[in-house]
LUMLUMMAR-126729 format. One record per residue: residue number from 1; residue in one letter; x, y, z of N, C-alpha, C in turn. Coordinates in steps of 0.2 Angstrom, whole numbers. Layout:
REM residues N
   i aa  n.c1  n.c2  n.c3 ca.c1 ca.c2 ca.c3  c.c1  c.c2  c.c3
 NUM  a     X     Y     Z     X     Y     Z     X     Y     Z
...
//
This chain:
REM residues 322
   i aa  n.c1  n.c2  n.c3 ca.c1 ca.c2 ca.c3  c.c1  c.c2  c.c3
   1  m   -33   625   607   -27   628   610   -27   635   611
   2  t   -24   638   616   -25   645   618   -21   649   612
   3  p   -24   654   609   -20   658   604   -14   661   607
   4  p    -9   662   603    -3   666   606    -4   673   606
   5  l     0   676   610     1   684   609     5   685   603
   6  v     3   690   599     7   692   593    10   699   595
   7  l    17   699   595    20   706   595    23   707   588
   8  r    21   713   586    24   715   579    26   723   580
   9  d    32   724   577    35   730   576    32   733   570
  10  p    28   739   570    25   742   564    30   745   560
  11  s    36   747   562    41   750   557    44   745   553
  12  s    45   739   555    49   734   552    45   728   549
  13  g    40   726   553    36   720   552    39   714   556
  14  s    44   715   560    47   710   564    42   707   569
  15  e    41   701   570    36   698   574    38   693   578
  16  a    35   692   584    36   687   589    29   684   592
  17  h    29   678   594    23   675   596    25   672   603
  18  l    20   673   608    21   671   615    16   667   617
  19  a    18   661   621    13   657   624    12   658   631
  20  a     8   663   633     7   665   640     5   659   644
  21  h     1   655   641    -2   649   645     3   644   646
  22  l     9   644   643    14   639   644    21   643   646
  23  g    21   645   652    28   648   654    30   655   651
  24  f    25   658   648    27   664   644    32   663   639
  25  n    32   658   636    37   656   631    37   660   625
  26  c    42   663   623    42   667   616    45   661   611
  27  f    40   659   607    42   653   603    43   654   596
  28  t    42   660   594    45   662   587    47   670   588
  29  f    52   671   584    54   678   582    57   678   575
  30  d    53   682   571    55   683   564    57   690   563
  31  a    64   691   562    66   697   561    67   699   554
  32  h    64   705   553    64   708   546    70   712   545
  33  l    74   711   540    80   715   538    78   717   531
  34  g    75   722   530    73   724   523    68   719   520
  35  s    70   716   515    66   711   511    68   704   514
  36  r    72   704   518    74   697   521    71   696   528
  37  v    69   690   529    66   688   535    70   682   538
  38  v    72   683   544    77   679   548    72   675   553
  39  r    71   669   552    68   665   558    73   663   563
  40  v    73   667   568    78   667   573    78   661   578
  41  l    72   659   580    71   654   585    68   647   582
  42  d    70   642   584    68   635   582    62   633   586
  43  t    57   631   582    51   629   584    47   624   580
  44  a    42   620   582    38   616   578    32   620   576
  45  d    30   617   570    24   621   567    18   621   572
  46  d    17   615   576    11   615   581    13   616   588
  47  f    19   619   589    21   621   596    17   628   598
  48  p    15   629   604    15   624   609     9   619   609
  49  s    10   613   611     6   607   610     7   602   616
  50  p     2   599   619     4   595   624     9   589   623
  51  k    10   588   616    14   582   614    21   584   615
  52  y    23   590   616    30   593   617    31   595   624
  53  r    37   593   627    39   596   633    39   604   633
  54  p    38   607   638    38   614   638    45   617   637
  55  s    50   613   638    57   616   637    59   614   630
  56  a    55   612   626    57   609   619    59   614   614
  57  y    56   620   614    57   625   609    56   632   612
  58  g    58   637   607    57   644   609    62   646   614
  59  i    59   650   619    63   652   625    60   651   631
  60  p    61   645   634    58   643   641    62   648   646
  61  i    58   650   651    60   654   656    61   650   662
  62  l    68   650   665    70   645   670    71   649   677
  63  f    66   648   682    66   651   688    62   647   693
  64  p    64   647   700    69   650   703    76   646   703
  65  f    76   641   699    83   638   697    83   636   690
  66  p    89   637   687    90   635   680    93   628   680
  67  n    91   624   675    94   617   675    92   613   680
  68  r    97   609   683    95   604   688    97   605   695
  69  i    92   602   700    94   601   707    95   594   708
  70  e   100   592   710   102   584   711    97   581   715
  71  r    93   576   712    88   572   715    82   576   718
  72  g    82   582   716    77   586   718    77   588   726
  73  r    83   587   728    84   588   736    89   594   737
  74  y    88   598   742    92   603   744    91   605   752
  75  t    95   608   755    94   611   762    95   618   762
  76  w    91   622   765    91   629   765    90   631   772
  77  n    94   635   775    93   637   782    92   632   787
  78  g    95   626   786    94   621   791    88   616   789
  79  k    84   618   784    78   614   783    79   610   776
  80  e    77   604   776    78   600   771    72   600   766
  81  y    73   601   760    67   601   755    68   595   750
  82  e    62   593   748    62   588   742    57   590   737
  83  l    59   591   731    54   592   725    52   586   722
  84  p    46   583   724    44   577   721    43   576   714
  85  e    46   571   711    45   569   704    37   569   703
  86  g    35   572   697    28   572   696    25   579   698
  87  a    27   582   704    25   588   706    28   594   703
  88  v    34   593   701    38   598   697    42   595   691
  89  p    44   598   686    48   595   681    54   591   683
  90  y    55   585   680    61   581   681    64   579   674
  91  d    70   578   675    74   575   669    73   567   669
  92  r    76   564   664    76   556   664    81   553   669
  93  f    85   557   672    90   555   676    88   555   684
  94  g    82   558   685    80   558   692    82   565   695
  95  n    83   570   691    84   577   694    79   582   693
  96  a    77   586   698    72   591   696    76   596   691
  97  i    72   599   687    75   603   681    71   609   679
  98  h    74   615   679    72   621   675    66   625   679
  99  g    65   623   686    61   628   690    54   626   689
 100  f    50   631   692    43   631   693    38   635   688
 101  c    41   638   683    38   643   679    36   641   672
 102  l    40   637   669    40   635   662    34   631   660
 103  d    31   628   664    25   623   662    19   626   665
 104  r    18   632   667    12   634   670    10   641   667
 105  p     3   642   667     1   649   664     4   655   668
 106  w     5   660   664     7   666   667     1   671   666
 107  r     1   676   670    -4   682   669    -1   687   665
 108  v    -5   690   660    -3   695   656    -5   702   659
 109  l    -1   706   661    -3   712   665    -4   718   660
 110  r     0   718   655    -1   723   650     1   721   643
 111  s    -1   724   638     1   722   631    -1   727   627
 112  g     3   728   621     2   733   616     4   729   609
 113  p     4   733   604     5   730   597    12   727   597
 114  s    17   729   601    24   727   600    27   724   607
 115  f    23   724   612    26   722   619    20   718   622
 116  a    23   714   627    18   711   632    22   710   639
 117  l    19   711   644    22   710   651    18   705   654
 118  g    22   699   656    19   694   660    21   693   667
 119  a    18   690   671    19   689   678    18   682   680
 120  f    22   680   685    21   673   688    23   674   695
 121  q    18   673   700    20   673   707    18   666   710
 122  l    23   663   713    22   656   716    16   655   720
 123  s    14   659   724     8   658   729     2   659   725
 124  v     2   663   719    -4   664   716    -5   659   710
 125  d     1   658   706     0   654   700     2   647   700
 126  a     5   645   706     7   638   707     7   637   715
 127  p     2   638   718     2   637   725     3   630   728
 128  d     2   625   723     4   618   725    11   617   726
 129  r    15   622   723    22   621   724    25   626   729
 130  m    21   629   733    24   634   738    28   630   743
 131  q    26   624   745    29   620   750    36   618   748
 132  y    38   619   742    44   616   739    50   621   739
 133  w    48   628   741    53   633   740    53   637   747
 134  p    58   640   749    59   643   756    55   650   756
 135  a    53   653   750    50   659   750    45   660   744
 136  d    40   664   745    36   666   739    41   670   734
 137  f    39   670   728    43   675   723    38   677   718
 138  l    40   683   715    37   686   709    42   687   703
 139  i    40   685   697    44   686   692    40   689   686
 140  e    43   695   684    39   698   678    44   698   672
 141  v    42   697   666    46   698   660    42   702   655
 142  r    45   707   653    42   711   647    46   710   641
 143  y    42   707   636    45   706   629    43   712   625
 144  e    48   714   621    46   719   616    50   718   609
 145  v    47   719   604    50   718   597    51   725   594
 146  l    57   727   593    59   733   591    64   732   585
 147  r    61   734   579    65   732   572    67   725   572
 148  a    74   724   572    76   717   572    79   714   579
 149  t    76   717   584    78   715   591    72   713   595
 150  l    73   707   598    69   705   603    72   706   610
 151  r    69   710   614    71   712   621    67   709   626
 152  a    70   707   631    67   704   637    69   708   643
 153  d    65   712   647    67   715   653    63   711   659
 154  i    68   709   664    66   704   669    66   708   676
 155  r    61   707   679    60   709   686    59   703   691
 156  i    63   702   696    62   697   701    61   700   708
 157  a    56   699   711    54   702   717    53   697   723
 158  n    54   699   729    53   694   735    47   698   739
 159  p    41   695   738    35   698   741    34   695   748
 160  s    38   690   750    37   687   757    41   690   762
 161  s    41   687   768    44   689   774    51   685   775
 162  q    52   681   771    58   676   771    63   678   766
 163  p    70   677   767    74   678   761    73   673   756
 164  l    74   675   749    72   671   743    79   669   740
 165  p    80   663   740    86   660   736    84   659   729
 166  w    88   660   724    86   660   717    92   660   713
 167  g    91   657   707    95   658   701    90   659   695
 168  f    93   662   690    88   663   684    92   661   677
 169  g    88   659   673    91   658   666    86   657   661
 170  t    88   657   654    83   656   649    86   650   645
 171  h    82   647   641    84   641   637    82   642   629
 172  p    85   647   626    83   649   619    86   644   614
 173  y    81   642   610    83   637   604    84   642   598
 174  f    90   642   596    92   646   590    92   642   583
 175  r    88   644   578    88   640   572    94   640   568
 176  l    96   634   566   102   634   561   100   630   555
 177  p   102   632   549   105   639   548   101   644   548
 178  l   103   650   547    99   656   547    95   658   541
 179  a    96   654   535    93   655   529    92   648   526
 180  a    87   648   522    85   641   519    90   639   514
 181  e    94   643   511    99   641   506   105   640   509
 182  s   106   641   516   112   639   519   113   632   522
 183  q   119   631   525   120   624   528   123   626   535
 184  i   121   621   540   124   621   547   131   621   547
 185  g   134   618   542   142   618   542   145   624   540
 186  r   141   629   538   144   636   536   142   641   542
 187  c   139   638   547   137   643   553   142   642   559
 188  t   145   647   561   149   647   567   146   650   573
 189  i   148   647   579   146   649   586   152   652   589
 190  e   151   657   592   156   661   596   153   664   603
 191  a   157   662   608   155   665   615   161   666   619
 192  p   161   672   623   167   674   627   168   670   633
 193  v   169   663   633   170   659   639   177   657   640
 194  s   179   655   646   186   654   647   187   647   651
 195  e   182   645   654   182   638   658   176   634   657
 196  l   176   628   659   171   623   659   170   621   666
 197  w   163   620   668   162   616   674   163   609   673
 198  e   167   605   676   167   598   675   160   595   678
 199  l   158   590   673   151   587   674   152   580   676
 200  d   147   577   680   147   570   681   139   569   681
 201  g   137   565   675   130   564   674   126   571   674
 202  f   129   576   670   126   582   669   126   587   675
 203  l   129   585   681   129   589   687   136   591   688
 204  p   137   597   690   144   599   691   147   596   697
 205  t   154   594   697   157   591   702   160   596   707
 206  g   160   603   705   163   608   709   169   611   706
 207  r   172   607   701   179   609   698   177   613   692
 208  r   181   618   691   182   621   684   188   619   681
 209  v   187   618   674   193   615   671   194   619   664
 210  a   199   618   661   201   621   655   196   618   649
 211  i   195   623   644   191   621   639   195   617   634
 212  p   193   611   632   196   608   626   196   611   620
 213  e   200   610   615   201   614   609   194   613   605
 214  e   191   607   605   186   606   601   179   609   603
 215  k   180   612   610   174   616   612   175   623   614
 216  n   181   625   612   183   632   614   179   637   610
 217  l   174   639   612   169   644   609   172   651   609
 218  a   177   652   613   181   659   612   183   660   605
 219  d   185   655   602   187   655   595   181   652   591
 220  a   178   655   586   172   653   582   173   645   580
 221  i   168   641   581   168   634   579   162   633   575
 222  y   163   629   569   157   628   565   152   623   569
 223  a   146   625   568   141   622   572   140   614   570
 224  d   142   612   564   142   605   563   147   601   567
 225  l   152   604   570   157   600   573   155   600   581
 226  l   150   603   583   148   603   590   142   598   591
 227  q   144   593   596   139   589   599   140   590   606
 228  i   136   594   610   138   597   616   132   598   621
 229  d   133   597   627   128   599   632   133   601   638
 230  d   135   607   639   140   609   643   139   615   647
 231  v   142   616   653   141   622   657   148   626   656
 232  f   148   631   653   154   636   652   153   641   657
 233  t   159   643   660   160   649   664   166   653   663
 234  g   167   658   667   173   662   665   170   667   660
 235  v   164   669   660   161   673   654   164   680   654
 236  q   166   682   649   170   689   649   165   694   646
 237  s   165   700   648   161   705   646   165   711   643
 238  i   162   715   639   165   721   637   161   727   639
 239  a   163   731   643   159   737   645   153   734   648
 240  g   153   729   652   147   726   656   142   722   652
 241  t   144   721   645   139   717   641   143   711   638
 242  v   139   705   638   142   699   635   138   698   629
 243  e   142   696   624   139   694   617   141   687   615
 244  a   136   683   614   137   676   610   134   677   603
 245  v   137   675   598   136   676   591   135   670   587
 246  i   130   669   583   130   664   578   130   668   571
 247  i   135   666   567   136   669   560   134   663   555
 248  d   130   665   550   129   661   544   133   664   539
 249  e   138   661   537   143   664   532   140   665   525
 250  d   137   659   523   134   659   516   128   664   516
 251  a   124   665   521   119   670   521   121   677   522
 252  g   127   678   525   129   684   527   125   687   533
 253  l   122   683   537   118   685   543   121   683   549
 254  q   119   686   554   121   684   561   116   686   566
 255  v   116   682   571   111   683   577   116   684   583
 256  t   115   689   587   119   690   593   114   690   599
 257  q   116   687   604   113   687   611   117   691   616
 258  r   114   697   618   117   701   623   114   701   629
 259  t   118   700   634   116   700   641   121   705   646
 260  p   119   707   651   124   710   656   128   705   659
 261  s   133   707   663   138   703   665   136   698   671
 262  e   130   699   674   128   695   679   126   688   677
 263  y   126   687   670   125   680   668   132   677   667
 264  r   134   674   672   141   672   673   142   665   670
 265  e   137   661   669   137   655   665   134   654   659
 266  l   136   650   654   133   649   648   132   642   646
 267  v   126   639   646   125   632   645   124   632   637
 268  v   128   627   634   128   627   627   125   619   625
 269  f   120   619   621   117   612   620   115   612   613
 270  t   117   606   610   114   605   603   109   599   604
 271  p   103   601   602    97   596   603    99   590   598
 272  p    97   584   600    98   578   596    94   579   589
 273  r    89   582   589    85   583   583    88   587   577
 274  g    94   590   579    97   594   574    94   601   572
 275  g    97   605   568    94   611   566    93   617   571
 276  a    97   616   577    96   621   582   102   621   586
 277  i   103   626   590   108   626   595   105   631   601
 278  c   106   629   607   104   633   613   110   636   616
 279  l   110   643   617   115   647   621   111   650   626
 280  e   112   646   632   108   648   638   111   652   643
 281  p   110   658   644   113   662   649   110   661   656
 282  y   114   660   661   112   658   668   116   663   673
 283  t   112   665   678   115   669   683   119   664   688
 284  c   118   658   688   122   653   692   123   646   688
 285  v   127   642   691   128   636   688   122   631   690
 286  t   122   625   686   118   620   688   119   617   695
 287  n   113   615   698   114   613   705   117   618   710
 288  a   116   624   709   120   629   712   118   629   720
 289  v   111   628   721   109   628   729   113   623   733
 290  n   115   617   730   119   612   733   126   613   733
 291  l   129   616   728   136   618   727   137   624   732
 292  a   133   629   733   134   634   738   134   631   745
 293  a   130   626   746   130   623   753   137   620   754
 294  r   141   618   749   147   616   750   153   621   751
 295  g   150   627   750   155   633   751   158   635   744
 296  l   155   633   739   158   635   732   154   641   729
 297  d   158   645   725   155   650   722   152   648   716
 298  a   145   647   717   141   644   711   136   650   708
 299  g   137   656   711   132   661   708   125   661   711
 300  w   124   657   717   118   657   720   116   663   723
 301  r   110   666   722   109   673   725   103   672   730
 302  v   103   677   734    97   678   740    95   685   739
 303  l    88   685   739    85   692   739    81   693   745
 304  p    82   698   749    79   700   755    72   701   755
 305  p    68   700   760    61   702   760    60   709   757
 306  g    55   710   752    54   716   749    59   718   744
 307  g    64   714   743    69   716   738    67   714   731
 308  e    71   717   726    70   716   719    76   716   715
 309  f    76   713   710    82   712   705    80   713   698
 310  r    83   717   694    81   718   687    87   717   683
 311  t    85   714   677    90   712   672    87   712   665
 312  w    91   710   660    88   710   653    92   705   649
 313  i    89   704   643    92   700   638    90   703   631
 314  e    94   703   626    92   705   620    95   700   614
 315  i    91   699   609    92   695   604    92   699   597
 316  v    97   700   594    97   704   588    99   701   582
 317  a    95   701   576    97   699   570   100   705   566
 318  s   105   703   562   108   708   557   112   705   552
 319  p   114   709   547   119   707   542   126   706   546
 320  v   130   701   543   136   700   547   140   707   548
 321  l   142   708   554   146   714   555   153   713   554
 322  a   156   718   551   163   718   550   167   718   556
//
């Protein structure tokens, strides 16, 4: 097995592990808060391993589309595309899922004791998939551990002569509870969301609906009451920043995921194995390329030739903030 990259903040001892050979997946983050260590991310002891899906643990990176494209088919600028099952990741329902980057090796451009910069270019790192997307792309992710914070700075660039359609997201698995002596039933989940996308077979119908009370994350919900795989929208920011928060009441700990306001959707998923929750920030909704073709505001973006887009995500462990 390829050894992971180890990122360690010398001032605190906080540490993260990256699998550059498997989608640049950051699959552990242990935040040190004085004498306490918070294992923030859910992972298996032997991950990454071929016996696991690349999207099973840690923080899979989802690009050039997050979540699903219905039946792996879409039309762009009058041309029909099909992403064949077996050539790209698929779900069990016959939909292409989670993009082209999470299951392939990335190149490490630079690294130091507490940071690493990884890059993935379609024409270089997955040339067999070039035929399935309208343009070449480059994505760079720089992870850094700073005290009890894991920060990702993301750069998306279009090196081709054609417009690049895209959506971006991550799929972090947060460990529950946040301390060994705690219980999931004493952990709350809160996110500033105001609507749901109506789903049919995990695909949005195009309608946005009110959030039922049992899923209303705008009010904190205990994690043991959530069995969910939903696409929330109407994400609210304060001063341009969105915060989704996990609080472990018995441990007196919290984990906060901060993003800028361009992450307009939040997928929330409770894995059937238990012990974790996914709070997935997306710049667009599931199946956005096909919804946009219907004239719907799905968050689908286009980067012109030579253009670039920069964004970031932070995950912070701390004592419960009053």
